[in-house]
Residue frames as a rotation matrix with the C-alpha (Angstrom) as fourth column:
MET 1
0.578 0.816 0.000 0.00
0.816 -0.578 0.000 0.00
0.000 0.000 -1.000 0.00
LYS 2
-0.478 -0.716 0.509 1.49
0.724 -0.649 -0.234 3.31
0.498 0.256 0.829 -1.11
ILE 3
0.521 0.639 -0.566 0.83
0.853 -0.421 0.308 6.05
-0.041 -0.644 -0.764 1.47
LEU 4
-0.127 -0.470 0.873 1.50
0.385 -0.835 -0.393 9.80
0.914 0.287 0.288 1.33
TYR 5
0.200 0.093 -0.975 2.36
0.978 -0.070 0.194 11.50
-0.051 -0.993 -0.105 4.65
LEU 6
0.072 -0.122 0.990 2.07
0.275 -0.951 -0.137 15.23
0.959 0.283 -0.035 5.32
GLU 7
0.237 -0.042 -0.971 3.37
0.969 -0.054 0.239 16.94
-0.063 -0.998 0.027 8.47
THR 8
-0.182 -0.199 0.963 2.94
0.513 -0.855 -0.080 20.71
0.839 0.479 0.258 8.55
SER 9
0.700 0.622 -0.352 2.26
0.589 -0.223 0.777 21.47
0.404 -0.751 -0.522 12.22
SER 10
0.543 -0.598 -0.590 5.67
0.474 -0.361 0.803 23.04
-0.693 -0.716 0.087 12.95
LYS 11
0.345 -0.533 -0.773 8.61
-0.650 -0.729 0.213 24.84
-0.677 0.429 -0.598 11.34
ASN 12
-0.735 -0.588 0.337 9.36
-0.217 0.675 0.705 21.52
-0.642 0.446 -0.624 9.62
CYS 13
0.317 0.759 -0.569 7.47
-0.883 0.017 -0.469 21.24
-0.347 0.651 0.675 6.34
SER 14
-0.639 -0.630 0.442 7.66
-0.569 0.773 0.280 17.48
-0.518 -0.072 -0.852 5.84
VAL 15
0.498 0.727 -0.473 6.42
-0.864 0.367 -0.345 15.02
-0.077 0.580 0.811 3.19
ALA 16
-0.615 -0.677 0.404 7.08
-0.611 0.733 0.299 11.29
-0.499 -0.063 -0.864 3.02
ILE 17
0.347 0.671 -0.655 5.94
-0.890 0.455 -0.006 8.27
0.294 0.585 0.756 1.02
SER 18
-0.504 -0.493 0.709 5.96
-0.673 0.739 0.035 4.66
-0.542 -0.460 -0.704 2.11
ASP 19
-0.114 0.458 -0.881 5.11
-0.595 0.679 0.430 1.28
0.796 0.574 0.195 0.64
ASN 20
0.651 0.387 -0.653 3.50
0.397 0.559 0.728 -0.22
0.646 -0.733 0.210 3.74
GLU 21
0.868 -0.294 -0.399 6.21
0.315 -0.295 0.902 0.15
-0.383 -0.909 -0.164 6.43
LYS 22
-0.024 -0.943 0.332 9.06
0.950 0.082 0.300 0.75
-0.310 0.323 0.894 3.98
LEU 23
0.423 0.083 -0.902 10.00
0.057 -0.996 -0.065 4.43
-0.904 -0.024 -0.427 3.67
LEU 24
0.474 -0.197 0.858 10.47
0.870 0.252 -0.423 5.25
-0.132 0.948 0.291 -0.02
CYS 25
-0.336 -0.560 0.757 11.26
0.632 -0.730 -0.260 8.95
0.699 0.391 0.599 0.18
VAL 26
0.392 0.437 -0.809 11.17
0.857 -0.493 0.149 11.91
-0.334 -0.752 -0.568 2.57
CYS 27
-0.311 -0.417 0.854 11.43
0.651 -0.748 -0.128 15.58
0.693 0.516 0.504 1.67
GLU 28
0.684 0.549 -0.481 11.50
0.717 -0.383 0.582 18.13
0.136 -0.743 -0.656 4.48
GLU 29
-0.360 -0.779 0.513 12.99
0.508 -0.625 -0.593 21.41
0.783 0.047 0.621 5.61
VAL 30
0.192 0.326 -0.926 12.95
0.952 -0.289 0.096 23.28
-0.236 -0.900 -0.366 8.90
SER 31
-0.444 -0.286 0.849 12.42
0.567 -0.823 0.018 27.00
0.694 0.490 0.528 8.35
GLU 32
-0.787 0.125 -0.605 11.86
0.477 -0.499 -0.724 29.83
-0.392 -0.858 0.333 10.81
ASN 33
-0.814 0.417 -0.403 9.51
-0.532 -0.815 0.231 31.35
-0.232 0.403 0.885 8.22
TYR 34
-0.220 0.769 0.601 7.03
0.004 0.616 -0.787 28.45
-0.975 -0.171 -0.139 8.07
LYS 35
-0.713 -0.253 -0.654 7.25
-0.590 -0.288 0.754 27.61
-0.380 0.923 0.056 4.37
GLN 36
-0.505 0.509 0.697 4.25
0.304 0.861 -0.408 25.27
-0.808 0.006 -0.590 4.15
SER 37
0.486 0.823 -0.294 2.17
0.005 -0.339 -0.941 27.46
-0.874 0.455 -0.169 1.83
GLU 38
0.471 -0.350 -0.810 4.95
-0.851 -0.422 -0.312 27.85
-0.232 0.836 -0.497 -0.73
SER 39
-0.472 -0.869 -0.147 6.74
-0.882 0.461 0.101 24.51
-0.020 0.177 -0.984 -0.35
LEU 40
-0.143 0.385 0.912 4.26
-0.502 0.766 -0.402 21.75
-0.853 -0.515 0.084 0.47
HIS 41
0.819 0.563 0.106 3.11
-0.204 0.460 -0.864 20.88
-0.536 0.686 0.492 -3.03
THR 42
0.420 -0.777 -0.469 6.64
-0.805 -0.080 -0.588 21.12
0.420 0.624 -0.659 -4.41
TYR 43
-0.485 -0.609 0.628 7.79
-0.846 0.508 -0.161 18.68
-0.221 -0.610 -0.761 -1.72
VAL 44
0.317 0.673 0.668 4.95
-0.323 0.739 -0.591 16.31
-0.892 -0.028 0.452 -2.65
GLU 45
0.904 -0.014 -0.428 6.12
-0.424 0.105 -0.900 16.38
0.057 0.994 0.089 -6.27
TRP 46
-0.015 -0.997 -0.073 9.74
-0.905 0.045 -0.422 15.77
0.424 0.060 -0.904 -5.24
ALA 47
-0.339 -0.070 0.938 8.77
-0.713 0.670 -0.208 12.93
-0.614 -0.739 -0.277 -2.90
LEU 48
0.711 0.648 0.272 6.73
-0.258 0.601 -0.757 11.22
-0.654 0.468 0.594 -5.62
GLU 49
0.702 -0.533 -0.472 9.64
-0.576 -0.035 -0.817 11.59
0.419 0.845 -0.331 -8.01
GLY 50
-0.288 -0.871 0.398 12.08
-0.943 0.184 -0.279 10.24
0.170 -0.455 -0.874 -5.42
ALA 51
-0.144 0.331 0.932 9.81
-0.510 0.783 -0.357 7.29
-0.848 -0.527 0.056 -4.69
GLY 52
-0.944 -0.278 -0.178 9.44
-0.274 0.363 0.891 6.58
-0.183 0.889 -0.419 -8.40
ILE 53
-0.487 0.848 0.210 5.65
0.833 0.523 -0.182 6.62
-0.264 0.086 -0.961 -8.36
ALA 54
-0.690 0.372 0.621 2.83
0.154 -0.763 0.628 8.84
0.707 0.529 0.469 -9.64
LEU 55
-0.759 0.450 0.471 0.18
-0.651 -0.497 -0.574 10.59
-0.024 -0.742 0.670 -7.56
LYS 56
0.180 0.903 -0.390 -2.48
-0.878 0.326 0.351 8.20
0.444 0.279 0.851 -8.91
ASP 57
-0.150 -0.325 -0.934 -0.57
0.034 0.942 -0.334 5.33
0.988 -0.082 -0.130 -7.24
ILE 58
-0.888 -0.180 0.422 -1.18
-0.375 -0.247 -0.894 6.75
0.265 -0.952 0.152 -3.75
GLU 59
-0.379 0.742 -0.552 -3.75
0.339 0.667 0.664 4.66
0.861 0.065 -0.504 -1.84
ALA 60
0.572 0.543 -0.615 -4.09
0.795 -0.183 0.578 6.68
0.201 -0.820 -0.536 1.39
VAL 61
-0.025 -0.550 0.835 -3.04
0.019 -0.835 -0.550 10.00
1.000 0.002 0.031 2.90
SER 62
0.316 0.047 -0.948 -1.82
0.922 0.219 0.319 10.36
0.223 -0.975 0.027 6.47
LEU 63
0.251 -0.130 0.959 -1.71
0.058 -0.987 -0.149 13.76
0.966 0.093 -0.240 8.15
GLY 64
-0.662 -0.403 -0.632 0.05
0.706 -0.053 -0.706 14.94
0.251 -0.914 0.319 11.29
LYS 65
0.134 0.942 0.309 -3.08
0.734 -0.304 0.608 16.53
0.666 0.145 -0.732 12.76
GLY 66
0.059 -0.156 0.986 -1.41
-0.429 -0.896 -0.116 18.76
0.902 -0.416 -0.120 15.36
PRO 67
0.806 0.398 -0.439 -1.24
0.441 -0.898 -0.004 20.39
-0.396 -0.190 -0.898 17.79
GLY 68
-0.307 -0.944 0.120 0.97
0.858 -0.220 0.464 23.14
-0.411 0.246 0.878 16.44
SER 69
-0.903 -0.140 -0.406 0.91
-0.019 -0.932 0.363 26.10
-0.429 0.336 0.839 14.10
TYR 70
0.012 1.000 -0.021 -2.67
0.039 -0.022 -0.999 27.07
-0.999 0.011 -0.039 13.26
THR 71
0.381 0.107 -0.918 -1.80
-0.814 -0.433 -0.388 28.19
-0.439 0.895 -0.078 9.73
GLY 72
-0.647 -0.702 -0.297 0.46
-0.762 0.586 0.273 25.21
-0.018 0.404 -0.915 9.08
LEU 73
-0.729 0.430 0.532 -2.25
0.118 0.845 -0.522 22.80
-0.674 -0.318 -0.666 10.21
ARG 74
0.321 0.884 -0.339 -4.86
-0.234 -0.272 -0.933 24.46
-0.918 0.379 0.120 7.99
ILE 75
0.081 -0.377 -0.923 -2.58
-0.987 -0.158 -0.022 24.19
-0.138 0.913 -0.385 4.96
GLY 76
-0.878 -0.473 0.069 -1.80
-0.468 0.880 0.079 20.53
-0.098 0.038 -0.994 5.65
ALA 77
-0.445 0.792 0.418 -5.43
0.154 0.527 -0.836 19.61
-0.882 -0.308 -0.356 6.24
ALA 78
0.414 0.611 -0.674 -6.63
-0.543 -0.429 -0.722 21.38
-0.731 0.665 0.154 3.09
SER 79
-0.245 -0.599 -0.762 -4.00
-0.967 0.208 0.147 19.62
0.071 0.773 -0.630 0.99
ALA 80
-0.928 -0.114 0.356 -4.70
-0.201 0.955 -0.217 16.21
-0.315 -0.273 -0.909 2.53
LYS 81
-0.065 0.986 0.151 -8.43
0.024 0.153 -0.988 16.58
-0.998 -0.061 -0.033 1.95
GLY 82
0.323 0.146 -0.935 -7.81
-0.834 -0.423 -0.354 17.67
-0.447 0.894 -0.015 -1.63
PHE 83
-0.658 -0.627 -0.417 -5.70
-0.744 0.629 0.227 14.61
0.120 0.459 -0.880 -2.38
CYS 84
-0.826 0.357 0.436 -8.25
0.065 0.828 -0.557 12.31
-0.560 -0.432 -0.707 -0.73
TYR 85
0.213 0.936 -0.279 -11.21
-0.233 -0.228 -0.945 13.81
-0.949 0.266 0.170 -2.58
GLY 86
0.191 -0.183 -0.964 -9.41
-0.952 -0.273 -0.137 13.80
-0.238 0.945 -0.227 -5.91
LEU 87
-0.647 -0.568 -0.509 -8.07
-0.670 0.742 0.025 10.26
0.364 0.357 -0.860 -5.62
LYS 88
0.441 0.895 -0.062 -11.07
-0.684 0.380 0.622 8.87
0.581 -0.232 0.780 -3.67
ILE 89
-0.135 -0.590 -0.796 -8.79
0.305 0.740 -0.600 7.43
0.943 -0.324 0.080 -0.98
PRO 90
0.674 0.492 -0.551 -8.98
0.629 0.008 0.777 7.40
0.387 -0.870 -0.304 2.84
LEU 91
0.141 -0.563 0.814 -7.55
-0.373 -0.792 -0.484 9.98
0.917 -0.235 -0.322 5.25
ILE 92
0.423 -0.130 -0.897 -5.71
0.788 0.542 0.293 8.96
0.447 -0.831 0.332 8.41
ALA 93
0.452 -0.258 0.854 -4.79
-0.333 -0.937 -0.106 11.51
0.827 -0.237 -0.510 11.10
VAL 94
0.275 -0.493 -0.825 -2.06
0.803 0.590 -0.084 11.04
0.528 -0.640 0.558 13.73
ASN 95
0.958 -0.004 -0.288 -1.22
0.200 -0.710 0.675 13.23
-0.207 -0.704 -0.680 16.72
SER 96
0.673 -0.724 0.153 1.91
-0.175 -0.356 -0.918 15.18
0.719 0.591 -0.366 15.72
LEU 97
0.355 -0.543 0.761 3.44
-0.933 -0.157 0.324 14.67
-0.057 -0.825 -0.562 19.17
GLU 98
0.751 -0.008 0.661 3.60
-0.132 0.978 0.162 10.92
-0.647 -0.209 0.733 18.48
SER 99
0.853 -0.484 0.193 5.91
0.333 0.220 -0.917 11.43
0.401 0.847 0.349 15.52
MET 100
0.435 -0.706 0.559 8.32
-0.663 -0.671 -0.331 13.29
0.609 -0.227 -0.760 17.83
ILE 101
0.338 -0.286 0.897 8.77
-0.819 0.380 0.430 10.39
-0.464 -0.879 -0.105 20.26
GLU 102
0.974 0.221 -0.059 9.08
-0.220 0.836 -0.502 7.63
-0.062 0.502 0.863 17.63
PRO 103
0.469 -0.845 -0.257 12.88
-0.220 0.170 -0.960 7.88
0.855 0.507 -0.106 17.04
PHE 104
-0.347 -0.667 0.659 13.66
-0.758 -0.214 -0.616 7.65
0.552 -0.714 -0.432 20.78
LEU 105
0.610 0.750 0.256 11.55
-0.753 0.448 0.482 4.67
0.247 -0.487 0.838 21.86
SER 106
0.772 -0.366 -0.520 14.52
0.309 0.930 -0.197 2.28
0.556 -0.009 0.831 21.87
ASP 107
-0.059 -0.870 0.490 16.73
-0.100 -0.484 -0.870 4.55
0.993 -0.100 -0.058 24.01
ASN 108
-0.202 -0.014 -0.979 15.60
0.762 0.626 -0.166 3.21
0.615 -0.780 -0.116 27.42
TYR 109
-0.830 0.075 0.553 14.00
-0.334 -0.860 -0.385 6.35
0.447 -0.505 0.739 28.81
ASP 110
-0.772 0.622 -0.129 11.27
0.479 0.437 -0.761 5.91
-0.417 -0.650 -0.636 31.42
PHE 111
0.386 0.904 -0.183 9.27
0.579 -0.392 -0.715 8.74
-0.719 0.170 -0.674 29.88
ILE 112
-0.722 -0.485 0.494 9.41
0.692 -0.479 0.540 10.84
-0.025 0.732 0.681 26.74
VAL 113
0.178 0.757 -0.629 7.77
0.635 -0.577 -0.514 14.26
-0.752 -0.308 -0.583 26.84
PRO 114
-0.331 -0.245 0.911 7.39
0.896 -0.386 0.221 16.19
0.298 0.889 0.347 23.57
LEU 115
0.018 0.274 -0.962 7.22
0.564 -0.797 -0.217 19.97
-0.825 -0.539 -0.169 23.96
ILE 116
-0.112 0.015 0.994 6.01
0.929 -0.353 0.110 22.14
0.353 0.935 0.026 21.09
ASP 117
-0.842 -0.315 -0.439 6.72
0.469 -0.829 -0.304 25.80
-0.268 -0.461 0.846 21.71
ALA 118
0.287 0.892 0.349 3.58
0.912 -0.366 0.186 27.92
0.294 0.265 -0.918 22.03
ARG 119
0.350 -0.155 0.924 3.50
0.056 -0.981 -0.185 31.51
0.935 0.116 -0.335 23.24
ARG 120
0.321 -0.311 0.895 5.53
-0.843 -0.524 0.121 32.80
0.431 -0.793 -0.430 26.17
MET 121
-0.609 -0.596 0.524 6.00
-0.778 0.576 -0.250 29.95
-0.153 -0.560 -0.814 28.69
GLU 122
0.370 0.839 0.400 3.32
-0.644 0.542 -0.540 27.76
-0.670 -0.057 0.741 27.17
VAL 123
-0.785 -0.548 -0.289 3.92
-0.600 0.556 0.576 24.44
-0.155 0.625 -0.765 25.38
TYR 124
0.500 0.801 -0.331 1.80
-0.832 0.550 0.073 21.76
0.240 0.239 0.941 23.76
THR 125
-0.592 -0.799 0.105 2.70
-0.772 0.525 -0.360 18.53
0.232 -0.294 -0.927 25.46
ALA 126
0.748 0.655 -0.109 1.79
-0.553 0.706 0.443 15.00
0.367 -0.271 0.890 26.53
VAL 127
-0.124 -0.780 0.614 3.62
-0.919 0.323 0.224 12.24
-0.373 -0.536 -0.757 28.40
TYR 128
0.623 0.265 -0.736 4.50
-0.621 0.740 -0.259 8.92
0.476 0.618 0.626 26.79
ASP 129
0.797 -0.380 0.469 5.97
-0.062 0.722 0.689 5.67
-0.601 -0.578 0.552 28.09
GLY 130
0.212 -0.825 -0.524 9.60
-0.830 -0.435 0.348 5.69
-0.515 0.361 -0.777 26.96
ASN 131
-0.723 -0.520 0.454 9.57
-0.269 0.818 0.509 2.06
-0.636 0.246 -0.731 25.82
THR 132
-0.388 0.664 0.639 6.10
0.728 0.646 -0.229 1.33
-0.565 0.377 -0.734 24.46
GLY 133
-0.952 0.053 0.301 5.13
0.156 -0.762 0.628 4.81
0.263 0.645 0.717 23.27
LYS 134
-0.136 0.957 -0.255 1.83
0.906 0.225 0.359 4.48
0.401 -0.181 -0.898 25.12
GLU 135
-0.279 0.127 0.952 0.21
-0.087 -0.990 0.107 7.83
0.956 -0.054 0.287 25.92
LEU 136
-0.515 0.003 -0.857 0.16
0.792 0.384 -0.474 8.34
0.328 -0.923 -0.200 29.70
SER 137
-0.281 0.505 -0.816 -1.34
0.435 -0.691 -0.577 11.81
-0.856 -0.517 -0.025 29.83
GLU 138
0.486 0.609 0.627 -3.53
0.824 -0.082 -0.560 13.55
-0.290 0.789 -0.541 27.27
THR 139
-0.438 -0.586 0.682 -2.26
0.805 -0.593 0.007 16.27
0.400 0.552 0.731 24.97
GLU 140
0.581 0.614 -0.535 -2.64
0.787 -0.590 0.178 19.69
-0.206 -0.524 -0.826 26.58
ALA 141
0.247 -0.479 0.842 -1.55
0.193 -0.827 -0.527 23.30
0.950 0.293 -0.112 26.42
LYS 142
0.603 -0.116 -0.789 0.59
0.790 0.229 0.569 23.69
0.115 -0.966 0.230 29.55
ILE 143
0.702 -0.411 0.581 2.17
-0.335 -0.911 -0.240 26.78
0.628 -0.026 -0.777 31.08
LEU 144
0.219 -0.730 -0.648 5.60
0.588 0.629 -0.509 25.84
0.779 -0.269 0.567 32.42
ASN 145
0.658 -0.199 0.726 6.82
-0.606 -0.713 0.353 26.80
0.447 -0.672 -0.590 35.88
GLU 146
-0.276 -0.928 0.250 9.50
-0.904 0.163 -0.396 25.59
0.326 -0.336 -0.884 38.29
THR 147
-0.363 0.193 0.912 7.30
-0.613 0.688 -0.389 22.74
-0.702 -0.700 -0.131 39.58
SER 148
0.531 0.585 -0.613 6.21
-0.844 0.299 -0.446 21.39
-0.078 0.754 0.652 36.17
PHE 149
0.579 -0.199 -0.791 6.93
-0.287 0.858 -0.426 17.67
0.764 0.473 0.439 35.70
GLU 150
-0.127 -0.680 0.722 8.46
-0.953 -0.119 -0.279 17.43
0.276 -0.723 -0.633 39.18
GLU 151
0.680 0.424 0.598 6.96
-0.582 0.809 0.087 13.93
-0.447 -0.407 0.797 39.47
PHE 152
0.919 -0.374 -0.125 9.79
0.155 0.634 -0.758 12.84
0.363 0.677 0.640 37.12
LYS 153
0.656 -0.682 0.323 12.57
-0.754 -0.614 0.233 14.04
0.039 -0.396 -0.917 39.42
ASP 154
-0.088 -0.705 0.704 14.02
-0.649 0.577 0.496 10.55
-0.756 -0.413 -0.508 39.99
LYS 155
0.601 0.371 0.708 13.13
0.269 0.740 -0.617 9.14
-0.752 0.561 0.345 36.57
LYS 156
-0.635 -0.755 0.166 15.01
0.357 -0.096 0.929 8.89
-0.685 0.649 0.330 33.32
VAL 157
0.447 0.895 -0.005 13.08
0.533 -0.271 -0.802 11.39
-0.719 0.356 -0.598 31.21
LEU 158
-0.697 -0.603 0.388 13.68
0.656 -0.317 0.685 12.89
-0.290 0.732 0.616 27.78
PHE 159
0.303 0.726 -0.618 12.13
0.210 -0.683 -0.699 16.20
-0.930 0.082 -0.359 26.73
VAL 160
-0.583 -0.495 0.644 12.06
0.709 0.077 0.701 16.72
-0.396 0.866 0.306 22.96
GLY 161
0.358 0.718 0.597 10.96
0.920 -0.379 -0.096 19.58
0.158 0.584 -0.796 20.72
ASP 162
-0.280 -0.508 0.815 11.53
0.456 -0.817 -0.353 23.29
0.845 0.272 0.460 20.27
GLY 163
0.622 0.524 0.581 9.83
-0.302 -0.524 0.796 23.90
0.722 -0.671 -0.168 23.63
ALA 164
0.658 -0.411 -0.630 12.61
0.687 0.670 0.281 21.99
0.307 -0.618 0.724 25.40
LYS 165
-0.314 -0.838 0.447 14.87
0.529 -0.545 -0.650 25.03
0.788 0.033 0.614 25.41
LYS 166
-0.206 0.278 0.938 12.67
-0.588 -0.802 0.108 27.12
0.782 -0.530 0.328 27.68
ALA 167
0.847 0.479 -0.231 11.82
-0.149 0.631 0.761 24.00
0.510 -0.611 0.606 29.71
LYS 168
0.260 -0.849 -0.460 15.51
0.755 0.476 -0.451 23.39
0.602 -0.230 0.764 30.40
GLU 169
-0.513 -0.498 0.699 15.92
0.086 -0.840 -0.535 26.93
0.854 -0.215 0.473 31.69
ILE 170
-0.167 0.571 0.803 13.08
-0.807 -0.547 0.221 26.69
0.566 -0.612 0.553 34.20
LEU 171
0.741 0.539 -0.400 12.55
-0.265 0.783 0.563 23.05
0.616 -0.312 0.723 35.23
ASN 172
0.112 -0.668 0.736 14.29
-0.991 -0.023 0.130 21.75
-0.070 -0.744 -0.665 38.33
LEU 173
0.931 0.191 0.310 15.20
-0.156 0.978 -0.136 18.36
-0.330 0.078 0.941 36.83
PRO 174
0.242 -0.946 -0.216 19.00
-0.817 -0.318 0.480 18.00
-0.523 0.060 -0.850 36.84
ASP 175
-0.483 -0.460 0.745 18.96
-0.104 0.875 0.473 14.41
-0.869 0.151 -0.471 35.48
ALA 176
0.576 0.776 0.257 16.57
0.215 0.160 -0.964 15.06
-0.789 0.611 -0.074 32.61
VAL 177
-0.603 -0.691 0.397 17.77
0.567 -0.022 0.823 15.12
-0.560 0.722 0.406 28.99
PHE 178
0.369 0.696 -0.615 16.63
0.008 -0.665 -0.747 17.95
-0.929 0.271 -0.251 26.73
ASN 179
-0.625 -0.499 0.600 16.74
0.609 0.170 0.775 17.75
-0.489 0.850 0.198 22.92
GLU 180
-0.028 0.647 -0.762 15.38
-0.028 -0.762 -0.647 20.92
-0.999 0.003 0.040 21.33
ASN 181
-0.555 -0.258 -0.791 16.28
-0.741 -0.279 0.611 20.08
-0.379 0.925 -0.036 17.72
VAL 182
-0.867 0.364 0.342 13.32
0.418 0.903 0.100 17.77
-0.272 0.230 -0.934 17.20
TYR 183
-0.542 0.741 -0.397 10.27
-0.775 -0.623 -0.105 18.57
-0.325 0.251 0.912 15.10
PRO 184
0.298 0.700 0.649 7.31
-0.165 0.708 -0.687 16.47
-0.940 0.098 0.326 13.97
SER 185
-0.601 -0.563 -0.567 8.32
-0.688 0.004 0.725 14.59
-0.407 0.826 -0.390 10.81
ALA 186
0.339 0.789 -0.512 6.25
-0.941 0.296 -0.166 12.79
0.021 0.538 0.843 8.17
LYS 187
-0.174 -0.478 -0.861 8.64
-0.527 0.784 -0.328 9.82
0.832 0.397 -0.388 8.15
TYR 188
-0.980 -0.196 0.025 7.74
-0.118 0.477 -0.871 9.00
0.159 -0.857 -0.490 11.76
LEU 189
-0.233 0.966 0.113 3.99
-0.927 -0.186 -0.327 8.80
-0.294 -0.181 0.938 11.05
ILE 190
-0.388 0.056 -0.920 4.32
-0.686 0.649 0.329 5.41
0.615 0.759 -0.214 9.34
LYS 191
-0.935 -0.058 -0.350 3.96
0.138 0.849 -0.511 3.02
0.326 -0.526 -0.785 12.28
LYS 192
-0.690 0.709 -0.148 0.92
-0.017 -0.220 -0.975 4.71
-0.724 -0.670 0.164 13.82
THR 193
-0.269 0.582 -0.768 -0.70
-0.932 -0.359 0.055 5.16
-0.244 0.730 0.638 10.41
LEU 194
-0.571 0.005 -0.821 -0.45
-0.436 0.845 0.309 1.45
0.695 0.534 -0.481 9.60
GLU 195
-0.941 0.284 -0.186 -1.97
0.308 0.482 -0.820 0.63
-0.143 -0.829 -0.541 13.00
LYS 196
-0.444 0.810 -0.383 -4.90
-0.389 -0.559 -0.732 2.93
-0.808 -0.176 0.563 12.26
ILE 197
-0.309 0.303 -0.901 -5.38
-0.924 0.128 0.360 1.47
0.225 0.944 0.240 8.77
GLY 198
-0.847 -0.078 -0.526 -5.40
-0.020 0.993 -0.114 -2.01
0.532 -0.086 -0.843 10.30
ASN 199
-0.739 0.586 -0.332 -8.12
0.488 0.125 -0.864 -0.88
-0.465 -0.800 -0.378 12.74
LYS 200
-0.270 0.607 0.747 -9.98
0.852 -0.210 0.479 0.98
0.448 0.766 -0.461 9.96
GLU 201
0.155 0.236 -0.959 -9.65
0.731 -0.680 -0.050 4.26
-0.664 -0.694 -0.278 11.88
PHE 202
-0.518 -0.264 0.813 -10.31
0.813 -0.448 0.372 6.63
0.266 0.854 0.447 8.98
GLU 203
-0.743 0.224 -0.631 -11.36
0.152 -0.861 -0.485 10.27
-0.652 -0.456 0.606 9.17
ASP 204
0.356 0.855 0.377 -14.56
0.815 -0.087 -0.573 11.69
-0.457 0.511 -0.728 7.72
ILE 205
-0.510 -0.727 0.459 -12.99
0.860 -0.438 0.262 13.85
0.010 0.529 0.849 5.04
ALA 206
0.020 0.614 0.789 -15.90
0.520 -0.680 0.516 16.30
0.854 0.401 -0.333 4.86
TYR 207
0.859 0.465 0.212 -15.90
0.043 -0.480 0.876 17.05
0.509 -0.744 -0.432 8.60
PHE 208
0.355 -0.789 -0.501 -12.26
0.919 0.392 0.035 16.55
0.168 -0.473 0.865 9.55
GLU 209
0.853 -0.215 0.476 -10.59
-0.248 -0.969 0.009 19.40
0.459 -0.125 -0.880 11.43
PRO 210
-0.121 -0.957 -0.265 -6.96
0.117 0.251 -0.961 19.48
0.986 -0.147 0.082 12.63
PHE 211
0.425 0.148 -0.893 -6.20
0.866 0.222 0.448 19.24
0.264 -0.964 -0.034 16.34
TYR 212
0.228 -0.324 0.918 -5.79
0.113 -0.928 -0.355 22.96
0.967 0.185 -0.175 16.98
LEU 213
-0.295 -0.252 -0.922 -5.98
0.874 0.320 -0.367 22.52
0.387 -0.913 0.126 20.78
LYS 214
-0.405 0.184 -0.896 -6.56
0.501 -0.774 -0.386 26.26
-0.765 -0.605 0.221 21.18
ASP 215
0.706 0.671 0.227 -8.61
0.603 -0.401 -0.690 28.83
-0.373 0.623 -0.687 19.30
PHE 216
-0.156 -0.751 0.642 -6.76
0.942 -0.309 -0.132 30.98
0.298 0.584 0.755 16.81
HIS 217
0.540 0.240 -0.807 -6.01
0.531 -0.841 0.104 34.51
-0.653 -0.484 -0.582 18.00
GLY 218
0.365 -0.372 0.853 -5.17
0.835 -0.273 -0.477 36.81
0.411 0.887 0.211 15.13
VAL 219
-0.637 -0.625 -0.451 -3.14
0.741 -0.658 -0.135 39.97
-0.212 -0.420 0.882 15.52
LYS 220
0.458 0.852 -0.254 -5.38
0.757 -0.523 -0.392 42.99
-0.467 -0.013 -0.884 15.99
LYS 221
-0.190 -0.463 0.866 -4.84
0.822 -0.557 -0.118 45.85
0.536 0.690 0.487 13.63
LYS 222
-0.848 -0.165 -0.504 -4.44
0.440 -0.748 -0.497 49.31
-0.295 -0.643 0.707 15.10
GLY 223
-0.789 0.581 -0.200 -7.71
-0.606 -0.790 0.095 51.16
-0.103 0.196 0.975 15.31
SER 224
-0.353 0.704 -0.616 -9.84
-0.261 0.558 0.787 48.00
0.898 0.439 -0.013 15.08
């Protein structure tokens, strides 16, 4: 089964293609300027070319559904829906935090905590078992302070994501490991996507909305 993966929730605009669990191609770039609107469809074309297949060969689309950048998520969702409508194929949606923990599950941490930078001292986060990847606490928008995650004081815990930098500065967890150069990536959506396909957990394309977690707050113009 040829599957197209889109992950646009962060500064990493990421596209991948797999044949079942085998990764055929990944095309991604981390940019401070959030390049999803200008780059996503180009990356899809490049990934298809790299995988040696045509768009008509794609049998499902998997989307990193968030949480993350409101605009990035809207762009990814609109593209995913468009491909699914046009090709008459199913849509699968995976929590973007789960793609962040995937590369570290064999590293013997007790817990892995992804942290996506939100505004000020806020992060989008959840807690996962470091070995199984099982979600232990639900995804939430959390304001960090000195006592955050203090229950992990004597545990082997890894914090990953661009929110790890401000977490490291404020958390009183001397034994914790912080890796801030981690972003959600399309290539790490494969395992969860195949599980969902096996369980027939497909999205209703007409009504699907990304996992925004919070309402969008636009910048007010002066005088409005």
